[in-house]
MOPAC internal coordinates of N, CA, C and O (Angstrom, degrees):
PM7 1SCF
backbone

  N    0.0000 0     0.00 0     0.00 0    0    0    0
  C    1.4378 1     0.00 0     0.00 0    1    0    0
  C    1.4840 1   107.05 1     0.00 0    2    1    0
  O    1.2310 1   119.30 1   -67.06 1    3    2    1
  N    1.4032 1   118.94 1   112.94 1    3    2    1
  C    1.4322 1   120.49 1  -176.75 1    5    3    2
  C    1.5753 1   112.02 1   -63.43 1    6    5    3
  O    1.2310 1   121.00 1   -35.50 1    7    6    5
  N    1.2680 1   115.70 1   144.50 1    7    6    5
  C    1.4858 1   123.42 1   177.57 1    9    7    6
  C    1.5153 1   105.19 1   -93.26 1   10    9    7
  O    1.2310 1   120.68 1   -52.96 1   11   10    9
  N    1.3168 1   116.30 1   127.04 1   11   10    9
  C    1.4583 1   123.29 1   178.95 1   13   11   10
  C    1.5417 1   112.56 1   -96.31 1   14   13   11
  O    1.2310 1   120.69 1   147.24 1   15   14   13
  N    1.3516 1   116.30 1   -32.76 1   15   14   13
  C    1.3966 1   117.88 1  -173.09 1   17   15   14
  C    1.5479 1   106.58 1  -164.48 1   18   17   15
  O    1.2310 1   122.76 1   -23.90 1   19   18   17
  N    1.3734 1   112.32 1   156.10 1   19   18   17
  C    1.4951 1   120.46 1   177.49 1   21   19   18
  C    1.5027 1   107.14 1  -143.91 1   22   21   19
  O    1.2310 1   118.69 1   -57.13 1   23   22   21
  N    1.3832 1   120.11 1   122.87 1   23   22   21
  C    1.4202 1   122.14 1   178.32 1   25   23   22
  C    1.5484 1   108.78 1  -153.30 1   26   25   23
  O    1.2310 1   121.37 1   -39.36 1   27   26   25
  N    1.2688 1   114.98 1   140.64 1   27   26   25
  C    1.5487 1   122.41 1   175.57 1   29   27   26
  C    1.4887 1   113.56 1    46.90 1   30   29   27
  O    1.2310 1   120.90 1  -141.47 1   31   30   29
  N    1.3200 1   115.88 1    38.53 1   31   30   29
  C    1.4865 1   119.90 1   177.52 1   33   31   30
  C    1.5634 1   114.27 1    85.26 1   34   33   31
  O    1.2310 1   122.03 1  -179.39 1   35   34   33
  N    1.2997 1   113.72 1     0.61 1   35   34   33
  C    1.5064 1   118.96 1  -179.51 1   37   35   34
  C    1.4855 1   109.39 1  -104.03 1   38   37   35
  O    1.2310 1   120.24 1   -48.11 1   39   38   37
  N    1.3050 1   117.14 1   131.89 1   39   38   37
  C    1.4635 1   124.15 1   176.65 1   41   39   38
  C    1.5106 1   111.29 1  -110.71 1   42   41   39
  O    1.2310 1   121.02 1   -50.92 1   43   42   41
  N    1.3079 1   115.66 1   129.08 1   43   42   41
  C    1.4934 1   121.61 1  -176.22 1   45   43   42
  C    1.5031 1   106.16 1  -108.62 1   46   45   43
  O    1.2310 1   119.77 1   -54.24 1   47   46   45
  N    1.3715 1   118.04 1   125.76 1   47   46   45
  C    1.4594 1   121.76 1  -179.97 1   49   47   46
  C    1.5528 1   107.55 1  -134.25 1   50   49   47
  O    1.2310 1   122.79 1   -18.72 1   51   50   49
  N    1.2989 1   112.26 1   161.28 1   51   50   49
  C    1.4794 1   118.82 1   178.16 1   53   51   50
  C    1.5782 1   106.82 1  -150.74 1   54   53   51
  O    1.2310 1   120.90 1   -28.97 1   55   54   53
  N    1.2482 1   115.88 1   151.03 1   55   54   53
  C    1.5052 1   116.66 1   178.75 1   57   55   54
  C    1.5483 1   111.90 1  -139.93 1   58   57   55
  O    1.2310 1   122.54 1   -19.16 1   59   58   57
  N    1.2759 1   112.74 1   160.84 1   59   58   57
  C    1.4599 1   119.99 1   176.10 1   61   59   58
  C    1.4936 1   110.09 1   -81.75 1   62   61   59
  O    1.2310 1   119.97 1   -35.18 1   63   62   61
  N    1.3071 1   117.66 1   144.82 1   63   62   61
  C    1.4159 1   122.48 1   175.71 1   65   63   62
  C    1.5879 1   106.81 1   -90.88 1   66   65   63
  O    1.2310 1   119.93 1   -66.00 1   67   66   65
  N    1.3609 1   117.74 1   114.00 1   67   66   65
  C    1.4450 1   121.91 1  -170.25 1   69   67   66
  C    1.5412 1   117.90 1   -55.41 1   70   69   67
  O    1.2310 1   121.88 1   149.98 1   71   70   69
  N    1.3237 1   114.01 1   -30.02 1   71   70   69
  C    1.4991 1   116.10 1  -179.17 1   73   71   70
  C    1.5177 1   111.25 1  -105.54 1   74   73   71
  O    1.2310 1   120.99 1  -156.72 1   75   74   73
  N    1.3284 1   115.72 1    23.28 1   75   74   73
  C    1.4904 1   118.53 1  -177.99 1   77   75   74
  C    1.5314 1   108.08 1    98.97 1   78   77   75
  O    1.2310 1   119.88 1   -23.52 1   79   78   77
  N    1.3154 1   117.83 1   156.48 1   79   78   77
  C    1.4815 1   119.36 1  -176.54 1   81   79   78
  C    1.5244 1   109.76 1   -70.98 1   82   81   79
  O    1.2310 1   122.73 1   -51.05 1   83   82   81
  N    1.3189 1   112.38 1   128.95 1   83   82   81
  C    1.5044 1   119.00 1   177.46 1   85   83   82
  C    1.4986 1   108.78 1  -118.62 1   86   85   83
  O    1.2310 1   120.33 1   174.24 1   87   86   85
  N    1.3137 1   116.97 1    -5.76 1   87   86   85
  C    1.4710 1   121.41 1  -179.38 1   89   87   86
  C    1.5337 1   109.40 1  -119.36 1   90   89   87
  O    1.2310 1   121.62 1   -15.22 1   91   90   89
  N    1.3191 1   114.50 1   164.78 1   91   90   89
  C    1.4267 1   120.98 1   170.65 1   93   91   90
  C    1.5654 1   109.16 1   -60.60 1   94   93   91
  O    1.2310 1   120.27 1   -32.66 1   95   94   93
  N    1.3437 1   117.10 1   147.34 1   95   94   93
  C    1.4744 1   116.86 1   176.82 1   97   95   94
  C    1.5176 1   109.89 1   -57.34 1   98   97   95
  O    1.2310 1   121.92 1   -47.51 1   99   98   97
  N    1.3429 1   113.92 1   132.49 1   99   98   97
  C    1.4975 1   118.46 1  -173.48 1  101   99   98
  C    1.5128 1   108.58 1  -152.57 1  102  101   99
  O    1.2310 1   120.48 1   -11.17 1  103  102  101
  N    1.3533 1   116.70 1   168.83 1  103  102  101
  C    1.4332 1   122.00 1   170.63 1  105  103  102
  C    1.5227 1   110.33 1  -135.57 1  106  105  103
  O    1.2310 1   119.90 1   -12.22 1  107  106  105
  N    1.3010 1   117.79 1   167.78 1  107  106  105
  C    1.4531 1   125.21 1   177.90 1  109  107  106
  C    1.4807 1   108.89 1  -110.95 1  110  109  107
  O    1.2310 1   120.43 1   -40.28 1  111  110  109
  N    1.3469 1   116.79 1   139.72 1  111  110  109
  C    1.4342 1   120.03 1   172.30 1  113  111  110
  C    1.4892 1   107.83 1  -125.65 1  114  113  111
  O    1.2310 1   119.96 1   -37.30 1  115  114  113
  N    1.3334 1   117.68 1   142.70 1  115  114  113
  C    1.4587 1   121.96 1  -176.28 1  117  115  114
  C    1.5543 1   106.68 1  -131.64 1  118  117  115
  O    1.2310 1   121.36 1   -41.45 1  119  118  117
  N    1.3002 1   115.01 1   138.55 1  119  118  117
  C    1.4762 1   119.91 1   172.53 1  121  119  118
  C    1.5112 1   105.90 1  -148.74 1  122  121  119
  O    1.2310 1   120.53 1   -56.47 1  123  122  121
  N    1.3483 1   116.60 1   123.53 1  123  122  121
  C    1.4359 1   122.47 1  -174.40 1  125  123  122
  C    1.4926 1   110.56 1    50.04 1  126  125  123
  O    1.2310 1   118.21 1    55.53 1  127  126  125
  N    1.3042 1   121.01 1  -124.47 1  127  126  125
  C    1.4805 1   123.31 1  -178.34 1  129  127  126
  C    1.4968 1   113.93 1   -95.40 1  130  129  127
  O    1.2310 1   119.12 1  -169.06 1  131  130  129
  N    1.2367 1   119.28 1    10.94 1  131  130  129
  C    1.4915 1   123.63 1  -176.03 1  133  131  130
  C    1.5658 1   110.75 1  -111.76 1  134  133  131
  O    1.2310 1   121.73 1   -26.12 1  135  134  133
  N    1.3297 1   114.30 1   153.88 1  135  134  133
  C    1.4465 1   116.94 1   176.46 1  137  135  134
  C    1.5427 1   109.57 1  -147.24 1  138  137  135
  O    1.2310 1   120.53 1   -20.84 1  139  138  137
  N    1.3085 1   116.60 1   159.16 1  139  138  137
  C    1.4465 1   121.85 1  -179.81 1  141  139  138
  C    1.5160 1   108.14 1  -144.12 1  142  141  139
  O    1.2310 1   120.02 1   -32.83 1  143  142  141
  N    1.3429 1   117.57 1   147.17 1  143  142  141
  C    1.4189 1   122.78 1   173.19 1  145  143  142
  C    1.5740 1   105.91 1  -113.75 1  146  145  143
  O    1.2310 1   121.17 1   -54.90 1  147  146  145
  N    1.3473 1   115.36 1   125.10 1  147  146  145
  C    1.4798 1   120.65 1  -173.95 1  149  147  146
  C    1.5110 1   109.17 1  -122.10 1  150  149  147
  O    1.2310 1   121.62 1   -47.71 1  151  150  149
  N    1.3435 1   114.51 1   132.29 1  151  150  149
  C    1.4930 1   122.28 1   177.00 1  153  151  150
  C    1.5533 1   106.03 1   -70.86 1  154  153  151
  O    1.2310 1   121.44 1   -41.71 1  155  154  153
  N    1.3015 1   114.85 1   138.29 1  155  154  153
  C    1.4701 1   118.89 1   179.07 1  157  155  154
  C    1.5362 1   113.56 1   -77.09 1  158  157  155
  O    1.2310 1   120.64 1   143.76 1  159  158  157
  N    1.3396 1   116.39 1   -36.24 1  159  158  157
  C    1.4665 1   119.12 1  -174.58 1  161  159  158
  C    1.5119 1   111.53 1   -68.58 1  162  161  159
  O    1.2310 1   120.04 1   141.81 1  163  162  161
  N    1.3452 1   117.53 1   -38.19 1  163  162  161
  C    1.4699 1   119.24 1  -175.12 1  165  163  162
  C    1.5164 1   113.02 1  -115.09 1  166  165  163
  O    1.2310 1   119.41 1   178.52 1  167  166  165
  N    1.3052 1   118.73 1    -1.48 1  167  166  165
  C    1.4707 1   123.56 1  -175.82 1  169  167  166
  C    1.5269 1   107.81 1    50.38 1  170  169  167
  O    1.2310 1   119.88 1  -127.94 1  171  170  169
  N    1.3172 1   117.84 1    52.06 1  171  170  169
  C    1.4303 1   119.24 1   175.93 1  173  171  170
  C    1.5749 1   109.06 1  -122.54 1  174  173  171
  O    1.2310 1   122.77 1   -28.13 1  175  174  173
  N    1.3404 1   112.31 1   151.87 1  175  174  173
  C    1.4979 1   115.85 1  -179.71 1  177  175  174
  C    1.5022 1   110.55 1   -73.97 1  178  177  175
  O    1.2310 1   120.82 1   -47.97 1  179  178  177
  N    1.3204 1   116.04 1   132.03 1  179  178  177
  C    1.4639 1   122.78 1   178.69 1  181  179  178
  C    1.5316 1   107.44 1  -100.46 1  182  181  179
  O    1.2310 1   120.73 1   146.99 1  183  182  181
  N    1.3648 1   116.21 1   -33.01 1  183  182  181
  C    1.4841 1   116.48 1  -177.75 1  185  183  182
  C    1.5134 1   107.65 1  -160.47 1  186  185  183
  O    1.2310 1   119.77 1   -35.68 1  187  186  185
  N    1.3208 1   118.05 1   144.32 1  187  186  185
  C    1.4519 1   123.85 1   176.62 1  189  187  186
  C    1.5025 1   112.97 1    77.43 1  190  189  187
  O    1.2310 1   121.81 1    20.81 1  191  190  189
  N    1.3378 1   114.14 1  -159.19 1  191  190  189
  C    1.4310 1   119.97 1   177.39 1  193  191  190
  C    1.5434 1   112.36 1   173.07 1  194  193  191
  O    1.2310 1   121.73 1   -24.18 1  195  194  193
  N    1.2953 1   114.29 1   155.82 1  195  194  193
  C    1.4452 1   118.27 1   176.30 1  197  195  194
  C    1.5230 1   108.35 1  -108.64 1  198  197  195
  O    1.2310 1   120.93 1    -2.93 1  199  198  197
  N    1.3715 1   115.83 1   177.07 1  199  198  197
  C    1.4350 1   118.62 1   170.81 1  201  199  198
  C    1.4939 1   109.16 1   -59.01 1  202  201  199
  O    1.2310 1   118.78 1   -23.78 1  203  202  201
  N    1.3015 1   119.94 1   156.22 1  203  202  201
  C    1.4293 1   123.10 1  -170.40 1  205  203  202
  C    1.5286 1   113.65 1   -56.54 1  206  205  203
  O    1.2310 1   120.22 1   134.82 1  207  206  205
  N    1.3376 1   117.19 1   -45.18 1  207  206  205
  C    1.4422 1   119.89 1  -179.97 1  209  207  206
  C    1.5283 1   111.52 1   -64.39 1  210  209  207
  O    1.2310 1   119.25 1   135.33 1  211  210  209
  N    1.3131 1   119.04 1   -44.67 1  211  210  209
  C    1.4596 1   121.98 1   178.98 1  213  211  210
  C    1.5306 1   110.81 1   -65.28 1  214  213  211
  O    1.2310 1   120.66 1   139.74 1  215  214  213
  N    1.3004 1   116.35 1   -40.26 1  215  214  213
  C    1.4864 1   121.24 1   179.09 1  217  215  214
  C    1.5424 1   109.87 1   -59.68 1  218  217  215
  O    1.2310 1   120.66 1   134.11 1  219  218  217
  N    1.3397 1   116.35 1   -45.89 1  219  218  217
  C    1.4592 1   120.56 1  -179.27 1  221  219  218
  C    1.5408 1   110.56 1   -64.16 1  222  221  219
  O    1.2310 1   121.57 1   136.33 1  223  222  221
  N    1.3145 1   114.59 1   -43.67 1  223  222  221
  C    1.4936 1   119.55 1   179.86 1  225  223  222
  C    1.5476 1   109.36 1   -61.85 1  226  225  223
  O    1.2310 1   120.55 1   135.76 1  227  226  225
  N    1.2854 1   116.55 1   -44.24 1  227  226  225
  C    1.4719 1   121.76 1   178.68 1  229  227  226
  C    1.4940 1   111.57 1   -61.78 1  230  229  227
  O    1.2310 1   118.81 1   135.06 1  231  230  229
  N    1.3299 1   119.88 1   -44.94 1  231  230  229
  C    1.4160 1   121.51 1   177.20 1  233  231  230
  C    1.4962 1   115.03 1   -66.53 1  234  233  231
  O    1.2310 1   120.82 1   142.77 1  235  234  233
  N    1.3842 1   116.04 1   -37.23 1  235  234  233
  C    1.4628 1   119.47 1   177.02 1  237  235  234
  C    1.5326 1   109.33 1   -64.85 1  238  237  235
  O    1.2310 1   121.02 1   137.18 1  239  238  237
  N    1.3644 1   115.66 1   -42.82 1  239  238  237
  C    1.4624 1   118.53 1   177.82 1  241  239  238
  C    1.5246 1   111.11 1   -59.45 1  242  241  239
  O    1.2310 1   120.80 1   133.93 1  243  242  241
  N    1.3274 1   116.08 1   -46.07 1  243  242  241
  C    1.4594 1   120.41 1  -178.12 1  245  243  242
  C    1.5150 1   112.48 1   -63.21 1  246  245  243
  O    1.2310 1   119.81 1   141.00 1  247  246  245
  N    1.3261 1   117.98 1   -39.00 1  247  246  245
  C    1.4954 1   119.63 1   175.51 1  249  247  246
  C    1.5849 1   110.77 1   -60.10 1  250  249  247
  O    1.2310 1   120.83 1   139.46 1  251  250  249
  N    1.2939 1   116.01 1   -40.54 1  251  250  249
  C    1.4393 1   121.17 1  -178.36 1  253  251  250
  C    1.5684 1   110.92 1   -69.07 1  254  253  251
  O    1.2310 1   121.02 1   150.01 1  255  254  253
  N    1.2695 1   115.66 1   -29.99 1  255  254  253
  C    1.5298 1   121.26 1  -174.03 1  257  255  254
  C    1.5180 1   112.68 1  -117.22 1  258  257  255
  O    1.2310 1   118.60 1  -157.95 1  259  258  257
  N    1.3123 1   120.27 1    22.05 1  259  258  257
  C    1.4135 1   124.44 1  -177.36 1  261  259  258
  C    1.5324 1   114.22 1   -54.86 1  262  261  259
  O    1.2310 1   119.20 1   135.61 1  263  262  261
  N    1.3478 1   119.13 1   -44.39 1  263  262  261
  C    1.4391 1   119.88 1   179.23 1  265  263  262
  C    1.5378 1   110.29 1   -66.19 1  266  265  263
  O    1.2310 1   119.71 1   140.48 1  267  266  265
  N    1.3401 1   118.15 1   -39.52 1  267  266  265
  C    1.4419 1   121.67 1  -179.70 1  269  267  266
  C    1.5573 1   109.64 1   -65.48 1  270  269  267
  O    1.2310 1   120.59 1   140.40 1  271  270  269
  N    1.3285 1   116.48 1   -39.60 1  271  270  269
  C    1.4720 1   119.40 1   179.20 1  273  271  270
  C    1.4813 1   109.02 1   -62.67 1  274  273  271
  O    1.2310 1   119.08 1   136.14 1  275  274  273
  N    1.3083 1   119.36 1   -43.86 1  275  274  273
  C    1.5083 1   122.76 1  -178.10 1  277  275  274
  C    1.5296 1   108.68 1   -65.19 1  278  277  275
  O    1.2310 1   119.78 1   139.74 1  279  278  277
  N    1.3481 1   118.02 1   -40.26 1  279  278  277
  C    1.4079 1   120.34 1   178.39 1  281  279  278
  C    1.5456 1   111.42 1   -63.76 1  282  281  279
  O    1.2310 1   119.44 1   137.70 1  283  282  281
  N    1.3559 1   118.67 1   -42.30 1  283  282  281
  C    1.4414 1   122.73 1   175.28 1  285  283  282
  C    1.5094 1   111.21 1   -62.33 1  286  285  283
  O    1.2310 1   119.40 1   140.40 1  287  286  285
  N    1.3298 1   118.74 1   -39.60 1  287  286  285
  C    1.4810 1   120.07 1   176.99 1  289  287  286
  C    1.4781 1   108.79 1   -58.06 1  290  289  287
  O    1.2310 1   120.25 1   130.23 1  291  290  289
  N    1.3396 1   117.13 1   -49.77 1  291  290  289
  C    1.4792 1   121.75 1  -175.31 1  293  291  290
  C    1.5631 1   108.97 1   -63.26 1  294  293  291
  O    1.2310 1   119.94 1   141.74 1  295  294  293
  N    1.3284 1   117.72 1   -38.26 1  295  294  293
  C    1.4643 1   118.16 1   178.87 1  297  295  294
  C    1.5001 1   110.39 1   -64.33 1  298  297  295
  O    1.2310 1   119.77 1   131.83 1  299  298  297
  N    1.2891 1   118.04 1   -48.17 1  299  298  297
  C    1.4590 1   121.59 1  -178.60 1  301  299  298
  C    1.5707 1   111.65 1   -61.13 1  302  301  299
  O    1.2310 1   120.10 1   137.90 1  303  302  301
  N    1.3171 1   117.42 1   -42.10 1  303  302  301
  C    1.4055 1   120.24 1  -178.90 1  305  303  302
  C    1.5883 1   111.71 1   -67.03 1  306  305  303
  O    1.2310 1   122.17 1   158.20 1  307  306  305
  N    1.3960 1   113.44 1   -21.80 1  307  306  305
  C    1.4368 1   118.98 1   177.93 1  309  307  306
  C    1.5139 1   111.83 1   -93.14 1  310  309  307
  O    1.2310 1   119.43 1  -172.66 1  311  310  309
  N    1.3409 1   118.69 1     7.34 1  311  310  309
  C    1.4328 1   123.12 1   175.45 1  313  311  310
  C    1.5286 1   112.58 1    84.04 1  314  313  311
  O    1.2310 1   119.84 1  -162.27 1  315  314  313
  N    1.3289 1   117.92 1    17.73 1  315  314  313
  C    1.4189 1   121.78 1   179.19 1  317  315  314
  C    1.5143 1   111.74 1  -109.15 1  318  317  315
  O    1.2310 1   121.31 1   -18.99 1  319  318  317
  N    1.3226 1   115.10 1   161.01 1  319  318  317
  C    1.4897 1   118.99 1   178.63 1  321  319  318
  C    1.4774 1   111.87 1   -74.96 1  322  321  319
  O    1.2310 1   118.57 1   -39.19 1  323  322  321
  N    1.3589 1   120.34 1   140.81 1  323  322  321
  C    1.4559 1   122.06 1   178.21 1  325  323  322
  C    1.5637 1   109.48 1   -75.43 1  326  325  323
  O    1.2310 1   121.31 1   -15.25 1  327  326  325
  N    1.3286 1   115.11 1   164.75 1  327  326  325
  C    1.4960 1   121.87 1   177.49 1  329  327  326
  C    1.5083 1   106.88 1   -97.78 1  330  329  327
  O    1.2310 1   120.79 1   -39.27 1  331  330  329
  N    1.3361 1   116.09 1   140.73 1  331  330  329
  C    1.4719 1   117.93 1   176.43 1  333  331  330
  C    1.5404 1   110.08 1   -61.22 1  334  333  331
  O    1.2310 1   120.39 1   -26.81 1  335  334  333
  N    1.2989 1   116.86 1   153.19 1  335  334  333
  C    1.4523 1   123.51 1   179.82 1  337  335  334
  C    1.5366 1   107.10 1  -120.52 1  338  337  335
  O    1.2310 1   120.49 1   -41.88 1  339  338  337
  N    1.3296 1   116.67 1   138.12 1  339  338  337
  C    1.4483 1   122.04 1  -178.13 1  341  339  338
  C    1.5288 1   110.99 1   -62.42 1  342  341  339
  O    1.2310 1   120.62 1   -35.57 1  343  342  341
  N    1.3282 1   116.42 1   144.43 1  343  342  341
  C    1.4890 1   123.08 1  -179.27 1  345  343  342
  C    1.5578 1   108.48 1   -82.02 1  346  345  343
  O    1.2310 1   122.10 1   -12.55 1  347  346  345
  N    1.3690 1   113.59 1   167.45 1  347  346  345
  C    1.4302 1   116.87 1   169.24 1  349  347  346
  C    1.5246 1   110.06 1   -66.86 1  350  349  347
  O    1.2310 1   120.43 1   -37.23 1  351  350  349
  N    1.2939 1   116.78 1   142.77 1  351  350  349
  C    1.4727 1   119.27 1   178.63 1  353  351  350
  C    1.4983 1   112.31 1  -100.06 1  354  353  351
  O    1.2310 1   120.10 1   180.00 1  355  354  353

């Protein structure tokens, strides 16, 4: 699963769906032992969750980079490598 970004202990990853996209465009965020799946279009949690602070940081980052996340989703589904996305500063 390609890593798109890493900031403040949070790792953002996305992967291609091998038989074609069956889910809404989304990404995965990991921090310590927790993980969350977030929809790109609405920046809403689809599954899991992080601690409150990390969840808010992840959602804020996603809002800032929503267009880039969607572009990376489309690249991966087309069999191409995603582009790295800038971290929160």
